[in-house]
KOLTI-149966 format. One record per residue (C-alpha): residue in three letters; x, y, z. Coordinates in nm, 4 decimals. Each point is the difference from the previous one (the first is absolute). Example, Ala and Ser with C-alpha at 12.3 -4.5 7.8 and 13.67 -1.06 7.14 Angstrom:
BEGIN
  residu        xx        yy        zz
     Ala    1.2300   -0.4500    0.7800
     Ser    0.1370    0.3440   -0.0660
END
This chain:
BEGIN
  residu        xx        yy        zz
     Unk    6.1402  -11.3591    6.9820
     Unk    0.2318    0.0813   -0.2876
     Unk    0.1915    0.3293   -0.0246
     Unk   -0.2534    0.1259   -0.2543
     Unk   -0.2847   -0.1200    0.2206
     Unk    0.1400    0.2082    0.2850
     Unk    0.0169    0.3047   -0.2275
     Unk   -0.3571   -0.0497   -0.1180
     Unk   -0.1199   -0.0407    0.3591
     Unk    0.1738    0.3253    0.0927
     Unk   -0.1598    0.1730   -0.2975
     Unk   -0.3460   -0.1226    0.0960
     Unk    0.0542    0.0981    0.3638
     Unk    0.0879    0.3526   -0.1061
     Unk   -0.2365    0.0631   -0.2938
     Unk   -0.2796   -0.2543    0.0381
     Unk   -0.1062   -0.3041   -0.2049
     Unk    0.1172   -0.0371   -0.3594
     Unk   -0.1832   -0.1607   -0.2917
     Unk    0.0811   -0.3419   -0.1427
     Unk    0.1409    0.1582   -0.3161
     Unk    0.2463    0.2118    0.1989
     Unk    0.0962   -0.3020    0.2094
     Unk    0.0647   -0.2093   -0.3136
     Unk    0.2081    0.2774   -0.1564
     Unk    0.2181    0.0277    0.3107
     Unk    0.0446   -0.3764    0.0315
     Unk    0.0901   -0.0533   -0.3635
     Unk    0.1841    0.3151   -0.1052
     Unk    0.1435    0.1771    0.3055
     Unk    0.3521    0.1074   -0.1116
     Unk    0.1716   -0.1415    0.3106
     Unk   -0.2120   -0.2999    0.1009
     Unk   -0.2436   -0.0678   -0.2873
     Unk   -0.0442   -0.3557   -0.1179
     Unk    0.0854    0.0635   -0.3656
     Unk    0.2698    0.2578    0.0676
     Unk    0.2073   -0.2143    0.2362
     Unk   -0.0058   -0.3547   -0.1370
     Unk   -0.0297   -0.2356   -0.2957
     Unk   -0.3253   -0.1824    0.0841
     Unk   -0.0246   -0.2232   -0.3072
     Unk    0.0726   -0.3695   -0.0485
     Unk    0.0617   -0.2863    0.2393
     Unk    0.2419    0.2079    0.2098
     Unk   -0.2551    0.2804    0.0359
     Unk   -0.3570    0.0110    0.1202
     Unk   -0.1951   -0.1011   -0.3115
     Unk    0.0437   -0.1417   -0.3498
     Unk   -0.1505    0.1750   -0.3018
     Unk   -0.0987   -0.1549   -0.3334
     Unk    0.3223    0.0999   -0.1818
     Unk    0.1994   -0.1756    0.2734
     Unk   -0.2134   -0.3143   -0.0345
     Unk    0.0911   -0.0666   -0.3622
     Unk    0.1641    0.1545   -0.3047
     Unk   -0.3206   -0.0858   -0.1865
     Unk   -0.1795    0.2971    0.1558
     Unk    0.2409    0.2547   -0.1469
     Unk    0.0102   -0.1850   -0.3316
     Unk   -0.3769    0.0181   -0.0377
     Unk   -0.0074    0.3664    0.1010
     Unk    0.2556    0.0549   -0.2785
     Unk   -0.2435   -0.1594   -0.2454
     Unk   -0.2637    0.2501    0.1089
     Unk    0.2430    0.2951   -0.0199
     Unk    0.0923   -0.0857   -0.3582
     Unk   -0.3659   -0.0438   -0.0955
     Unk   -0.0852    0.3317    0.1686
     Unk    0.2754    0.1741   -0.1948
     Unk   -0.1338   -0.1444   -0.3250
     Unk   -0.3558    0.0920    0.1007
     Unk    0.1139    0.3583    0.0588
     Unk    0.1185    0.0220   -0.3604
     Unk    0.3617   -0.1131    0.0583
     Unk    0.1373    0.3478    0.0795
     Unk    0.3716    0.0225   -0.0881
     Unk    0.0922    0.1199    0.3490
     Unk   -0.1778   -0.1192    0.3112
     Unk    0.0541   -0.0192    0.3751
     Unk   -0.0687   -0.3186    0.1942
     Unk   -0.0402    0.1003    0.3644
     Unk   -0.0273   -0.2315    0.2981
     Unk   -0.1518    0.1509    0.3127
     Unk    0.1213   -0.1397    0.3312
     Unk    0.2518   -0.2380   -0.1604
     Unk    0.1035   -0.1907    0.3121
     Unk    0.3309   -0.1775   -0.0564
     Unk   -0.0113    0.0609   -0.3756
     Unk   -0.0878   -0.3625   -0.0752
     Unk   -0.3056    0.0774   -0.2112
     Unk    0.1889    0.2562   -0.2091
     Unk    0.2925   -0.2398   -0.0475
     Unk   -0.2234   -0.2807   -0.1312
     Unk   -0.2074    0.2429   -0.2051
     Unk    0.2992    0.1548   -0.1800
     Unk    0.1650   -0.3373   -0.0571
     Unk   -0.3163   -0.1292   -0.1660
     Unk   -0.0546    0.3136   -0.2067
     Unk    0.3578   -0.0274   -0.1282
     Unk   -0.0824   -0.3488   -0.1250
     Unk   -0.3076    0.1346   -0.1811
     Unk    0.1534    0.3128   -0.1479
     Unk    0.3491    0.1111    0.0961
     Unk   -0.0415    0.3274   -0.1905
     Unk   -0.3071    0.0835    0.2091
     Unk    0.2021   -0.0392    0.3196
     Unk    0.2851    0.2119   -0.1345
     Unk   -0.2234    0.2975   -0.0806
     Unk   -0.2296   -0.0218    0.3031
     Unk    0.0518    0.1917    0.3237
     Unk   -0.0569   -0.2309    0.2967
     Unk   -0.0886    0.1992    0.3105
     Unk   -0.0300   -0.1138    0.3597
     Unk   -0.2003    0.2240    0.2322
     Unk    0.1323   -0.0684    0.3484
     Unk   -0.0030    0.2174    0.3126
     Unk    0.2347   -0.2173    0.2083
     Unk    0.3745    0.0605   -0.0490
     Unk    0.0673   -0.3395    0.1570
     Unk   -0.2183   -0.1827   -0.2524
     Unk    0.1386    0.2096   -0.2844
     Unk    0.3465   -0.1380    0.0788
     Unk   -0.1385   -0.3553   -0.0032
     Unk   -0.1694    0.0621   -0.3346
     Unk    0.3175    0.1406   -0.1535
     Unk    0.1872   -0.3153    0.1000
     Unk   -0.2748   -0.2253   -0.1355
     Unk   -0.0108    0.1786   -0.3348
     Unk    0.3752    0.0522   -0.0452
     Unk    0.0379   -0.2921   -0.2445
     Unk   -0.3341    0.0580   -0.1759
     Unk   -0.0321    0.1510   -0.3484
     Unk   -0.1715    0.3361   -0.0372
     Unk    0.0249    0.3589    0.1211
     Unk   -0.1194    0.0419    0.3574
     Unk   -0.0814    0.3185    0.1866
     Unk   -0.1297    0.0594    0.3503
     Unk   -0.2526    0.2558    0.1218
     Unk   -0.1556    0.0515    0.3412
     Unk   -0.3182    0.1635   -0.1373
     Unk   -0.2317   -0.0662   -0.2921
     Unk    0.0282    0.3605   -0.1106
     Unk    0.3680   -0.0531   -0.0852
     Unk   -0.0762   -0.2509   -0.2763
     Unk    0.0743    0.1123   -0.3567
     Unk   -0.2809    0.1497   -0.2082
     Unk   -0.0348   -0.3105   -0.2174
     Unk   -0.2579   -0.2706   -0.0619
     Unk    0.0393   -0.2041    0.3184
     Unk   -0.0874   -0.3591    0.0768
     Unk   -0.0398   -0.0318    0.3771
     Unk    0.0285   -0.3252    0.1925
     Unk   -0.0298   -0.0544    0.3723
     Unk   -0.0334   -0.2947    0.2360
     Unk   -0.1303    0.0591    0.3533
     Unk    0.0390    0.3762   -0.0211
     Unk   -0.3473    0.1343    0.0850
     Unk   -0.0491   -0.2129    0.3125
     Unk    0.2890    0.1797    0.1728
     Unk   -0.1432    0.3470   -0.0640
     Unk   -0.1702    0.1056    0.3262
     Unk   -0.3768   -0.0360    0.0346
     Unk   -0.2556    0.1422    0.2426
     Unk   -0.2484   -0.2025    0.2014
     Unk   -0.3427    0.0870    0.1382
     Unk   -0.2009   -0.2017    0.2521
     Unk   -0.3780   -0.0200    0.0327
     Unk   -0.0892    0.1144    0.3496
     Unk   -0.3404    0.1014    0.1307
     Unk   -0.1411    0.0240   -0.3498
     Unk    0.2842    0.2276   -0.1211
     Unk    0.3304   -0.0519   -0.1795
     Unk    0.2951    0.1311    0.2046
     Unk    0.3671   -0.0002   -0.0944
     Unk    0.2117   -0.2733    0.1547
     Unk    0.3119    0.1427    0.1633
     Unk    0.3006   -0.0973    0.2087
     Unk   -0.0062    0.1170    0.3613
     Unk    0.1477   -0.1152    0.3324
     Unk   -0.1291   -0.2257    0.2746
     Unk    0.0448    0.0677    0.3733
     Unk    0.3505   -0.1466   -0.0109
     Unk    0.1075    0.2213   -0.2888
     Unk   -0.0126   -0.2792   -0.2590
     Unk   -0.1393    0.0439   -0.3491
     Unk   -0.3623   -0.0994   -0.0500
     Unk   -0.2856    0.0588   -0.2431
     Unk   -0.2430    0.2800    0.0863
     Unk   -0.2799    0.1823   -0.1786
     Unk    0.0470    0.3543   -0.1229
     Unk   -0.2522    0.2561   -0.1152
     Unk    0.0644   -0.0009   -0.3762
     Unk   -0.2709   -0.1399   -0.2274
     Unk    0.0136   -0.1122   -0.3648
     Unk   -0.1761    0.1819   -0.2818
     Unk   -0.3308   -0.1605   -0.0942
     Unk    0.1340   -0.0677   -0.3511
     Unk    0.2563   -0.2397    0.1454
     Unk   -0.2549   -0.2304    0.1583
     Unk   -0.0663   -0.3246   -0.1908
     Unk   -0.3520   -0.1417   -0.0396
     Unk   -0.1398   -0.1238    0.3308
     Unk    0.2306    0.2132    0.2125
     Unk   -0.2955    0.1589    0.1782
     Unk   -0.1085   -0.3463    0.1203
     Unk    0.3419   -0.1097    0.1260
     Unk    0.0280   -0.1276    0.3564
     Unk    0.1987    0.1860    0.2639
     Unk    0.3667   -0.0976   -0.0193
     Unk   -0.0011   -0.0356   -0.3782
     Unk    0.3053    0.1570   -0.1670
     Unk    0.0076    0.2109   -0.3172
     Unk    0.3314    0.0632   -0.1744
     Unk    0.0814    0.2848   -0.2361
     Unk    0.3355    0.0899   -0.1550
     Unk    0.0007    0.3477   -0.1576
     Unk    0.3801   -0.0137   -0.0341
     Unk   -0.0322   -0.3075   -0.2225
     Unk   -0.2542    0.1755   -0.2177
     Unk    0.2274    0.3047   -0.0261
     Unk    0.2896   -0.2234   -0.1042
     Unk   -0.2157   -0.1619   -0.2675
     Unk   -0.1125    0.3457   -0.1128
     Unk    0.3623    0.0930   -0.0695
     Unk    0.0643   -0.3238   -0.1899
     Unk   -0.3196    0.0237   -0.2030
     Unk    0.0626    0.3664   -0.0746
     Unk    0.3409   -0.0820   -0.1476
     Unk   -0.1437   -0.2788   -0.2147
     Unk   -0.2783    0.2270   -0.1229
     Unk    0.2498    0.2735   -0.0835
     Unk    0.3021   -0.1886   -0.1365
     Unk   -0.1393   -0.3433   -0.0874
     Unk    0.0826   -0.3414    0.1387
     Unk   -0.1673   -0.2537    0.2261
     Unk    0.0161   -0.1435    0.3538
     Unk   -0.0160   -0.3413    0.1647
     Unk   -0.0219   -0.0354    0.3779
     Unk   -0.0237   -0.3103    0.2173
     Unk   -0.1124    0.0184    0.3606
     Unk   -0.2180   -0.1796    0.2480
     Unk   -0.3412    0.1493    0.0381
     Unk   -0.3580   -0.0067   -0.1235
     Unk   -0.1560    0.0805   -0.3355
     Unk   -0.3130    0.1579    0.1489
     Unk   -0.0291    0.2407    0.2969
     Unk   -0.1067   -0.1413    0.3332
     Unk    0.0357    0.0143    0.3762
     Unk    0.2495   -0.1700    0.2298
     Unk    0.3288    0.0404    0.1833
     Unk    0.2950   -0.1116   -0.2154
     Unk    0.2796    0.1847    0.1816
     Unk    0.2719   -0.2537    0.0763
     Unk    0.3618   -0.0316    0.1039
     Unk    0.2555   -0.2603   -0.1114
     Unk    0.3294   -0.0631    0.1719
     Unk    0.2434   -0.2850   -0.0704
     Unk   -0.2452   -0.1677   -0.2389
     Unk   -0.2733   -0.0181    0.2642
     Unk   -0.2979    0.2167    0.1026
     Unk    0.0796    0.2580    0.2653
     Unk   -0.2057    0.2352    0.2110
     Unk   -0.0520    0.3318   -0.1793
     Unk    0.1121    0.1949    0.3084
     Unk    0.2624   -0.2460    0.1251
     Unk    0.3170    0.0957   -0.1915
     Unk   -0.0288    0.3448   -0.1647
     Unk    0.2723    0.0411   -0.2616
     Unk    0.1013   -0.3669    0.0190
     Unk   -0.3020   -0.1590   -0.1720
     Unk   -0.1563    0.0565   -0.3395
     Unk   -0.3403    0.1699    0.0139
     Unk   -0.2484   -0.0345   -0.2849
     Unk   -0.3701   -0.0003   -0.0764
     Unk   -0.1954   -0.1412   -0.2916
     Unk   -0.0305    0.2105   -0.3126
     Unk   -0.3388    0.1171   -0.1282
     Unk    0.0528   -0.0607   -0.3705
     Unk   -0.3345    0.1525   -0.0910
     Unk    0.0995    0.3376    0.1446
     Unk    0.3301   -0.0041   -0.1918
     Unk   -0.1781   -0.0990   -0.3193
     Unk   -0.2438    0.2877    0.0438
     Unk    0.2892    0.2468    0.0207
     Unk    0.1508   -0.1311   -0.3239
     Unk   -0.3384    0.0021   -0.1727
     Unk   -0.0443    0.3599    0.1125
     Unk    0.3130    0.0824   -0.2031
     Unk   -0.1597   -0.1507   -0.3095
     Unk    0.1949   -0.3279    0.0144
     Unk   -0.1144   -0.3568   -0.0556
     Unk    0.0204   -0.2377    0.2977
     Unk   -0.0072   -0.3760    0.0468
     Unk    0.0247   -0.2006    0.3219
     Unk    0.0687   -0.3697    0.0498
     Unk    0.1311   -0.2434    0.2555
     Unk    0.3740   -0.0590   -0.0153
     Unk   -0.0702   -0.3600   -0.0992
     Unk   -0.2152    0.0924   -0.2984
     Unk    0.2431    0.2608   -0.1285
     Unk    0.3111   -0.2175    0.0341
     Unk   -0.1746   -0.2872   -0.1744
     Unk   -0.1115    0.2340   -0.2786
     Unk    0.3609    0.1163   -0.0406
     Unk    0.1209   -0.3586   -0.0397
     Unk    0.0863   -0.1389    0.3438
     Unk   -0.0939   -0.3586   -0.0885
     Unk    0.2058    0.0114   -0.3172
     Unk    0.2972    0.1498    0.1854
     Unk   -0.0149   -0.2778    0.2602
     Unk    0.0057   -0.2561   -0.2790
     Unk    0.2956    0.1666   -0.1723
     Unk    0.2048    0.0318    0.3192
     Unk   -0.0772   -0.3584    0.0978
     Unk    0.1164   -0.1512   -0.3291
     Unk    0.3038   -0.2198    0.0550
     Unk    0.0021    0.0537    0.3779
     Unk    0.0081   -0.2771    0.2584
     Unk   -0.2944   -0.0780    0.2251
     Unk    0.1167    0.2209    0.2859
     Unk    0.0489    0.3001   -0.2279
     Unk   -0.3382   -0.0503   -0.1637
     Unk   -0.1633   -0.0180    0.3425
     Unk    0.1719    0.3228    0.1044
     Unk   -0.1185    0.1844   -0.3118
     Unk   -0.3546   -0.1305    0.0442
     Unk    0.0065    0.1040    0.3656
     Unk    0.1086    0.3519   -0.0901
     Unk   -0.2832    0.0281   -0.2527
     Unk   -0.2444   -0.1230    0.2622
     Unk    0.1153    0.2675    0.2440
     Unk   -0.0406    0.2697   -0.2640
     Unk   -0.3372   -0.1093   -0.1375
     Unk   -0.1498   -0.2709    0.2179
     Unk   -0.3484    0.0246    0.1455
     Unk    0.0176    0.1094    0.3622
     Unk    0.3523    0.1400   -0.0496
     Unk    0.1269    0.3085   -0.1801
     Unk   -0.2123   -0.0880   -0.3022
     Unk   -0.3253    0.0883    0.1739
     Unk    0.1106    0.2416    0.2705
     Unk    0.1952    0.2231   -0.2378
     Unk   -0.1741    0.2026   -0.2655
     Unk    0.1292    0.1784   -0.3089
     Unk   -0.0937    0.3441   -0.1291
     Unk    0.0711    0.0821   -0.3649
     Unk   -0.0235    0.3575   -0.1247
     Unk    0.0315    0.1053   -0.3639
     Unk   -0.1051    0.2782   -0.2298
     Unk   -0.3334   -0.0772   -0.1706
     Unk    0.0328   -0.1840   -0.3308
END
């Protein structure tokens, strides 16, 4: 058991089982032992590799979308470009570099904001962006962003926001919780909480015992804040994450440690915990704020933004090994059965 696992076990022993959402929040964001507050998990030296770390092409194509979104919003003279959960700062670095090539004046008058709760990662981001053009500012909450038209971008941000789980048992849906076994080790147990009927997808009443339903009200609340700012001040949003475009049933809670799957309860605080994002529920929140929404696979969006053309341009004049590397990076980003299918994109704009 990890130090955080021991603390969680003591908490459960004293106060009773805790929900999956509370368990995820402790594992990821505990000030002393949380996964994101105590380490840099990104890249080959960490536990997983995100799209911006795979290739510069990802950030370059996001920059294309940012510039188009700014133009689509009427080219306001002052705008904020905000990245949520910016990791090592790699996406922002590639994005700003590319925007400077498009329109240096745009970069000089734009406020580039990074919303990051981890002081450790903030330091990494500052180092990454030190040589980059542009004005950068850091905030630990969305509410601290300037009251300006804001173009939001985020990669793998919603999947780390804690979600609840419910299990079908005896014809009822009961909350899945973390309790203790006879030896005092963490284990899954059933609680007494039940989901609201409005949360149940079609066919939920016919689900077999043991079927899992996931719901993430904290993700919807986060989207509500983002959509509210776009509706009020103008702007747009683009988010990439792994998940599903339509609601459904199934257990997607998973842990990753050292680039390999790990048991969800095995290393609290030392493994990344995520679950798949319900893009339909996020889209519904944005639509409820009067915004226009589009969803796509990561592959389709990157291709629409010019991935094939960027591969061709980067490959020009390169030797065979370099061309193979560039093609391999594109395949990881957009290939069938890889990030291209598993990851989805959510685009939010004001109605035309």
